[in-house]
FIDRENDREN-995310 format. One record per atom (N, C-alpha, C): residue in three letters; x, y, z. Coordinates in steps of 0.001 Angstrom, whole numbers, plus 500000, padded with zeros to 6 digits. Layout:
REM FIDRENDREN-995310
ALAXYZ;...
//
This chain:
REM FIDRENDREN-995310
MET459844165786531851;MET459853165158530548;MET459014165942529554;THR457812166284529977;THR456919166964529037;THR457444168344528682;LEU458182168991529580;LEU458753170297529262;LEU459818170178528179;ALA460584169124528220;ALA461660168955527241;ALA461153168356525931;VAL460474167233526000;VAL460092166481524801;VAL458762166961524235;GLY457896167457525094;GLY456599167941524628;GLY455463167085525141;SER454255167428524691;SER453050166758525199;SER452978165280524824;ALA453733164865523795;ALA453732163454523405;ALA454296162568524515;ALA455097163151525403;ALA455714162377526485;ALA454815162255527716;LYS453701162973527765;LYS452840162971528950;LYS452364161576529358;PRO451862160738528410;PRO451443159392528835;PRO452594158582529455;PHE453792158756528921;PHE454952158037529457;PHE455327158576530835;ALA455275159891530989;ALA455589160500532280;ALA454611160021533347;ASP453333159983532995;ASP452319159512533950;ASP452541158048534309;TYR452810157219533301;TYR453027155789533530;TYR454251155559534412;LEU455355156249534097;LEU456576156069534881;LEU456410156590536304;GLU455625157633536480;GLU455343158139537830;GLU454564157096538635;THR453601156458537985;THR452832155391538644;THR453758154241539052;CYS454659153874538156;CYS455617152797538460;CYS456516153189539631;ARG456970154436539640;ARG457836154904540723;ARG457111154853542063;ARG455852155282542063;ARG455084155256543305;ARG454860153827543796;LYS454586152932542863;LYS454380151535543246;LYS455663150957543827;ARG456802151261543182;ARG458081150764543676;ARG458346151278545079;ASN458066152547545323;ASN458309153127546646;ASN457370152563547706;ALA456193152119547298;ALA455229151572548259;ALA455559150141548648;ILE456336149466547829;ILE456664148064548091;ILE457795147998549118;ASP457589147214550132;ASP458608147014551153;ASP459707146134550572;ASP460953146396550918;ASP462078145633550383;ASP462013144144550699;THR461298143781551742;THR461247142378552135;THR460255141569551312;ARG459405142250550555;ARG458410141534549753;ARG458985141213548383;ALA458904139985547997;ALA459420139554546700;ALA458260139181545782;HIS458497139218544516;HIS457542138804543483;HIS456228139585543539;VAL456291140876543852;VAL455088141696543891;VAL454655142032542472;ALA455606142337541620;ALA455304142629540218;ALA455390141328539438;GLY454379141072538653;GLY454351139843537871;GLY455048139988536529;ASP455111138886535799;ASP455750138880534486;ASP455045139826533519;SER453721139891533600;SER452989140765532680;SER453328142228532931;GLU453498142608534209;GLU453876143983534521;GLU455297144285534046;ALA456176143330534206;ALA457553143512533744;ALA457590143661532226;THR456819142837531534;THR456740142918530070;THR456173144270529653;GLU455158144726530361;GLU454527146006530041;GLU455499147171530219;ILE456252147171531306;ILE457169148288531536;ILE458301148283530513;VAL458749147112530107;VAL459783147040529067;VAL459239147586527751;LYS457998147231527429;LYS457375147722526201;LYS457224149243526250;MET456771149775527382;MET456608151226527524;MET457966151937527471;ALA458974151358528086;ALA460311151960528063;ALA460857151995526637;SER460622150935525878;SER461068150901524482;SER460351151952523654;ALA459053152091523871;ALA458277153097523140;ALA458746154504523517;PHE459028154724524804;PHE459516156030525249;PHE460894156309524658;ASP461736155298524632;ASP463065155432524035;ASP462947155865522570;GLN462038155237521849;GLN461835155593520440;GLN461337157028520306;LEU460423157446521178;LEU459914158814521158;LEU461056159812521375;VAL461890159542522364;VAL463007160438522668;VAL464019160452521519;GLU464325159293520959;GLU465255159230519827;GLU464726160039518645;ASN463428159935518367;ASN462829160707517274;ASN462886162199517573;TRP462648162569518832;TRP462706163973519227;TRP464125164510519054;ILE465103163740519495;ILE466506164155519352;ILE466855164321517874;ALA466429163362517053;ALA466728163434515623;ALA466103164666514982;SER464908165045515437;SER464235166199514835;SER464772167528515344;LYS465233167575516580;LYS465691168833517179;LYS467207169010517155;PHE467926167906517319;PHE469384167953517432;PHE469993166843516584;ALA469948167004515287;ALA470369165944514366;ALA471798165458514623;LYS472670166349515072;LYS474066165950515323;LYS474188164986516499;LEU473212164995517392;LEU473250164122518570;LEU472560162784518339;LYS472023162597517148;LYS471283161369516857;LYS472179160150517054;ARG471632159152517728;ARG472367157922518008;ARG472600157159516704;GLN473806156667516542;GLN474125155875515364;GLN473491154497515487;GLN472964153998514395;GLN472355152674514401;GLN473442151609514534;VAL473230150696515451;VAL474164149600515671;VAL473484148323515227;SER474171147577514399;SER473601146332513910;SER473624145288515013;THR472479144669515236;THR472423143592516224;THR472540142240515538;GLU472663142261514223;GLU472758141018513460;GLU474151140402513554;ASP475181141249513500;ASP476538140748513485;ASP476998140404514891;PRO477549139206515068;PRO478080138869516385;PRO479370139648516635;MET479649139897517890;MET480874140598518250;MET481988139561518349;PRO483044139718517581;PRO484106138705517621;PRO484950138814518891;PHE485708137768519134;PHE486621137775520271;PHE487700138818520047;LYS488140139451521139;LYS489186140466521032;LYS490510140006521627;SER490488138894522370;SER491733138390522948;SER491625136888523165;GLN492778136278523349;GLN492811134845523637;GLN492150134557524984;ALA492358135434525947;ALA491762135253527277;ALA490235135260527173;GLN489703136142526343;GLN488253136194526177;GLN487749134910525504;ARG488479134423524524;ARG488086133174523846;ARG488054132013524849;ARG489081131940525732;ARG489103130873526740;ARG487943131013527724;LYS487641132242528135;LYS486543132487529070;LYS485222132006528483;PHE484972132324527208;PHE483732131909526582;PHE483692130400526355;ALA484851129791526120;ALA484897128335526007;ALA484497127701527342;GLN484942128300528445;GLN484568127796529766;GLN483076127998530013;LEU482533129141529584;LEU481091129376529720;LEU480299128341528918;LEU480815127957527773;LEU480172126921526953;LEU480185125586527686;VAL481329125230528259;VAL481453123977529005;VAL480509123971530206;ASP480383125142530867;ASP479505125261532033;ASP478033125344531655;GLY477742125439530364;GLY476359125509529906;GLY475723126882530044;LYS476538127922530190;LYS476008129273530377;LYS475777130006529059;ILE476388129523527982;ILE476100130056526647;ILE475876128875525713;SER475209129142524616;SER474914128051523680;SER476101127798522755;ASN476137126604522197;ASN477174126238521244;ASN477099127144520017;GLU475868127490519613;GLU475677128345518431;GLU476326129710518642;THR476135130280519838;THR476722131594520136;THR478240131520520069;PHE478802130509520707;PHE480258130372520709;PHE480781130197519293;GLU480126129361518514;GLU480569129116517133;GLU480451130367516269;GLU479381131149516468;GLU479236132407515717;GLU480415133330515988;TRP480744133508517268;TRP481850134395517622;TRP483162133846517072;ASN483320132533517144;ASN484541131907516660;ASN484687132105515155;ARG483593131890514419;ARG483621132089512956;ARG483940133536512611;GLU483300134473513321;GLU483507135899513054;GLU484957136300513311;THR485557135732514346;THR486948136050514660;THR487872135418513632;GLY487519134220513179;GLY488342133540512184;GLY489689133140512746;SER490686133186511896;SER492025132771512329;SER492896133982512643;LYS492264135090513020;LYS493014136295513367;LYS493950136014514543;LYS495127136612514483;LYS496081136503515584;LYS495616137467516676;LEU495203136923517815;LEU494677137731518908;LEU495728137931519988;PRO495727139093520624;PRO496634139287521764;PRO496161138447522945;GLU497051138187523871;GLU496682137419525058;GLU495603138143525846;ARG495798139428526073;ARG494814140247526798;ARG494729141609526130;VAL493571142239526303;VAL493372143594525781;VAL493049144483526964;GLY493862145501527196;GLY493631146436528284;GLY492732147567527823;THR492208148309528779;THR491386149468528440;THR492288150618528023;LYS491724151620527360;LYS492505152772526937;LYS493071153512528142;ALA492303153574529221;ALA492761154261530425;ALA494003153581530989;GLU494006152246530993;GLU495174151511531492;GLU496385151794530625;THR496190151804529300;THR497282152041528370;THR497856153429528588;ARG496995154438528729;ARG497450155800528945;ARG498218155908530251;THR497736155271531289;THR498375155340532594;THR499774154735532521;LYS499899153593531876;LYS501193152935531786;LYS502175153783530996;SER501752154311529847;SER502664155104529034;SER502995156415529732;GLY502036156995530451;GLY502286158224531202;GLY503303158002532303;ALA503210156877532973;ALA504155156547534044;ALA505555156376533474;ALA505667155749532310;ALA506971155547531683;ALA507578156886531286;THR506773157785530788;THR507258159112530399;THR507771159862531618;LYS507041159799532732;LYS507472160481533954;LYS508806159925534443;ARG508974158594534355;ARG510235157982534789;ARG511386158460533919;ARG511163158533532599;ARG512225158973531698;ARG512613160416531996;ARG511617161266532231;ARG511900162668532529;ARG512686162810533817;SER512308162035534831;SER512980162162536130;SER514415161673536037;THR514711160662535236;THR516075160163535134;THR516946161118534331;LYS516380161853533388;LYS517156162818532602;LYS517577164005533441;ARG516776164399534389;ARG517045165583535207;ARG518169165336536219;ARG518414164111536565;ARG519415163806537589;ARG520799164008537110;
//
């Protein structure tokens, strides 16, 4: 870390090395060895290290700088299946009514597809159809 980012990363490298050693010393059968305060501390240190690395990237490699993503805007539903799944999570008490309503408001009355596939699935399906068409033309 210190070779890449510089001497500013040394405290983080030392801290993370200490955490790694502690993790390796803990037997898998022991539970609750690290307390809430230690967990909070490591999250805080990881966030600070993340900020240090992001600043380093921005100063050295501006084109690689991570784009800021707004955490204020809720992510709307992308399909009817997703809307039903979240409605079930609401009924089961796994998400709050406020969260569900935010997503619902953001989606509005948009016409949603039943399901949304990944790009890889879409490419695979269209590629398979193209291969079938080519093979039937050759016969």
